[in-house]
N, C-alpha and C positions, 0 to 999 in steps of 0.2 A: 868680366863682361859676358853676358849670356850669348849663346850661339845665335839666337834669334836676332839680337841687337847687332852682332857682327855681320850677319847675313844682310840685314837691312842696310847697314852702313856700306858694305861692299857693293850692294846693288846701286845705291845712290852714287857712289864714286864712279862706278862703271857707266852709269847713265850720264854723268856730267863730264866724262873724260875728254870729250871733243870741244870743250869751251874755248871761245876766242876771248881775247882780253879787251875788246873795244867797249862793250857795254856791261861786262860782267861786274865791274865795281859798283856801278849804279844799281844793278839788280841785287847785289849782295847787301848794299845799304838799305834797300827797300825791305828785304827779307829780315834783316836784323831789326829794323824798326818795327816790322810786324810782330816778330817774336817778343820784343821788349814790351810792345803795347799789349800783347796777349798776357804777359806776366803781370803788367800793371792792372789789367782788368781782373785777373785772378785775385790780386791783393784787395782791390776795391770792391768787387762784386761777388767774390767767391769762385772757387775752381769750376764748379759745374756751370755757372752762368758764363764764365769766360770761355770754356770749351764750346758751349752751345753757340756763342757769338762768333767764334773763330773758325769753326770747322766748315768744310765744304759739305754739301748735302750727302755725298757718297763717301765721306771720310771713314777710314778704318782705324780703330784703336786696337793695337796688338793685344792679344789676350782675351778679346771678346769676339763672339761670332756675329754680332750685329754691326750695322753701319750707321753713320750719321747720328742724329739725336737719340735714337734708340740705344746706340752703343754708349753714348755719354751718360744717359740716364741709368743704364745698367751698371756702368763702372762706378758712378758716384752715388749710388742709391744709399749706401751705408755711411757715407762721409757726413759728419755733422756740420751744420752751418758755421760753426766756430773754427773749422779747419782752415789752415793757411798753407797754400801751395805757392812756392816761389821758385824761380829758376833763372839761370844766366847762360846765354848762349856762349860757347867757347869757339865755335867754328861755323862758318857758313860756306856753302858751295852752291853754284847755280849753273844751269845749262846755258849753252851759247845762245840759244833762242830766247832765253829769259822767261820761259813759261813754267819751269820747274826748278825748285831749289830745296836745300835742306839746311837745318841747323842741328847742332848737338851741343850738349853742355851738361851741367849739373843742376839737380833740383833738391829742394828740401820740402818735405811735407810735415807740418807740425799740427798735431791734433790735441788740443787741450783736453784734459780729463775734467769731468764735472765733479768728481768726488774730492772733497777737501783733503789736501795732503798728497794726492796721487800725482805722479810725474806725467808729463805729456808724452804722447807717442810721437817719436820723431823718426821719419824715414828719409834717408838720403840716397841718392843714386845718380845715374846718368840717364839722359833722354835723347831721342832723336825725333825730329819732326820734319816730314816732307811737306813742302809748301807748293801750291799750284796757283798760278796767276788766273784770276777770274776774267771773264770778258770785259768788265768795267775797269780792270787794272788792279783791283785789290788782291792781296795774297790771302788764301785760305788754306787751312790745314787739310791735307789729303790723307796723310798717314802719320800716326803718332805712337810711340812706344817708349817705355822706360824700363830700367833695370835697377832693382833695389840692391844696394851694396851694404847698407848698415841699418839696423833697427835697434832702437833703444826704448 
């Protein structure tokens, strides 16, 4: 796991350390549902469209100097429309106030090659997403990053 991912995870754990148990289970369920809906949108509409719909306006994607839609457009500029990005959250944490939480898990990026007989590019790794509750109650991505573990 990269040092950046460890630092991000450690920061999220420290932020959430004072959680009480009264409403945290409900908040966790909401965040898991948001994460799974985000993945379903990626499968249905493509990764770029899913990110554009799920991020907060000031979202930061690790590895890019821009924020919000500019960061998404920058990160996904070379990804072909046939690419498939899926993930599964393994853990969720949430603040006692219920306004910030995070998920982490594993992802798979599959990029089919257009040349006949060529193998697809497959990247697998771990991700962490920090979620922030919006004024209307919806959860949006405030910070997202991943770590590639394997490339074939």
